[in-house]
C-alpha beads as a LAMMPS data file, in Angstrom:
LAMMPS data file: protein, C-alpha beads

77 atoms
76 bonds

1 atom types
1 bond types

-500.0 500.0 xlo xhi
-500.0 500.0 ylo yhi
-500.0 500.0 zlo zhi

Masses

1 110.0

Atoms # bond

1 1 1 -310.447 146.084 -178.419
2 1 1 -312.322 148.928 -176.462
3 1 1 -315.374 147.189 -176.829
4 1 1 -314.262 144.501 -174.749
5 1 1 -313.125 146.597 -171.524
6 1 1 -315.098 147.722 -168.671
7 1 1 -315.377 151.400 -168.588
8 1 1 -313.240 151.505 -166.007
9 1 1 -310.342 149.839 -167.353
10 1 1 -310.130 152.505 -170.359
11 1 1 -308.319 155.725 -169.812
12 1 1 -309.749 158.984 -169.647
13 1 1 -308.116 159.860 -172.985
14 1 1 -310.042 156.513 -174.521
15 1 1 -312.960 157.599 -172.760
16 1 1 -312.759 160.760 -174.667
17 1 1 -311.523 159.796 -178.081
18 1 1 -314.812 157.392 -177.295
19 1 1 -316.960 160.912 -177.093
20 1 1 -314.640 162.725 -179.721
21 1 1 -314.782 159.764 -182.731
22 1 1 -312.133 161.568 -184.712
23 1 1 -309.039 163.507 -184.621
24 1 1 -307.263 165.914 -186.862
25 1 1 -305.212 166.117 -189.494
26 1 1 -301.873 164.301 -188.221
27 1 1 -303.719 163.185 -184.662
28 1 1 -305.467 160.625 -184.229
29 1 1 -308.941 161.206 -180.754
30 1 1 -307.191 159.937 -178.586
31 1 1 -304.001 162.325 -179.056
32 1 1 -306.104 164.803 -179.227
33 1 1 -308.074 163.947 -176.290
34 1 1 -304.811 163.173 -174.418
35 1 1 -303.819 167.038 -175.886
36 1 1 -307.733 168.819 -174.374
37 1 1 -307.600 167.011 -171.012
38 1 1 -305.081 168.511 -168.701
39 1 1 -305.511 171.111 -171.575
40 1 1 -309.132 172.099 -169.601
41 1 1 -307.927 170.153 -166.655
42 1 1 -309.661 167.046 -167.282
43 1 1 -313.023 166.107 -167.695
44 1 1 -314.726 168.754 -165.165
45 1 1 -313.012 171.317 -166.708
46 1 1 -313.779 169.914 -170.018
47 1 1 -317.353 169.619 -169.412
48 1 1 -317.556 174.228 -167.929
49 1 1 -315.696 175.579 -170.745
50 1 1 -317.216 177.286 -173.095
51 1 1 -318.108 177.289 -176.548
52 1 1 -315.567 179.715 -177.381
53 1 1 -312.800 178.201 -174.637
54 1 1 -313.375 174.325 -176.506
55 1 1 -313.683 176.334 -180.142
56 1 1 -309.946 177.341 -180.175
57 1 1 -308.831 173.424 -179.726
58 1 1 -307.498 172.686 -183.382
59 1 1 -310.052 169.617 -184.337
60 1 1 -313.049 171.075 -182.612
61 1 1 -315.709 172.285 -183.924
62 1 1 -319.377 173.219 -183.694
63 1 1 -320.412 168.362 -183.834
64 1 1 -317.789 167.736 -181.185
65 1 1 -318.838 170.431 -179.238
66 1 1 -322.521 169.695 -179.261
67 1 1 -321.308 166.233 -178.600
68 1 1 -319.471 166.912 -175.642
69 1 1 -322.142 169.524 -174.131
70 1 1 -325.300 166.844 -175.084
71 1 1 -323.468 163.965 -172.949
72 1 1 -322.980 164.915 -169.844
73 1 1 -319.708 163.130 -169.376
74 1 1 -319.286 165.364 -165.940
75 1 1 -320.014 162.084 -163.887
76 1 1 -316.773 160.753 -164.954
77 1 1 -315.263 163.503 -162.594

Bonds

1 1 1 2
2 1 2 3
3 1 3 4
4 1 4 5
5 1 5 6
6 1 6 7
7 1 7 8
8 1 8 9
9 1 9 10
10 1 10 11
11 1 11 12
12 1 12 13
13 1 13 14
14 1 14 15
15 1 15 16
16 1 16 17
17 1 17 18
18 1 18 19
19 1 19 20
20 1 20 21
21 1 21 22
22 1 22 23
23 1 23 24
24 1 24 25
25 1 25 26
26 1 26 27
27 1 27 28
28 1 28 29
29 1 29 30
30 1 30 31
31 1 31 32
32 1 32 33
33 1 33 34
34 1 34 35
35 1 35 36
36 1 36 37
37 1 37 38
38 1 38 39
39 1 39 40
40 1 40 41
41 1 41 42
42 1 42 43
43 1 43 44
44 1 44 45
45 1 45 46
46 1 46 47
47 1 47 48
48 1 48 49
49 1 49 50
50 1 50 51
51 1 51 52
52 1 52 53
53 1 53 54
54 1 54 55
55 1 55 56
56 1 56 57
57 1 57 58
58 1 58 59
59 1 59 60
60 1 60 61
61 1 61 62
62 1 62 63
63 1 63 64
64 1 64 65
65 1 65 66
66 1 66 67
67 1 67 68
68 1 68 69
69 1 69 70
70 1 70 71
71 1 71 72
72 1 72 73
73 1 73 74
74 1 74 75
75 1 75 76
76 1 76 77
């Protein structure tokens, strides 16, 4: 279970999946995170991505962008 592990023990995709909470139809949050991280060049690129860039990702809407931008996960870079 994710809650039983230290954050360092989780993959980058698992940490992003916690933030995303849900994926999209046919794809869970971890799979969506695995798609997004290389697309944006990791957490640093994800944090600097524009709204316009993020919204182009299928399964990412205003609510997920707001959470991602509201929680500064840049310190994980």
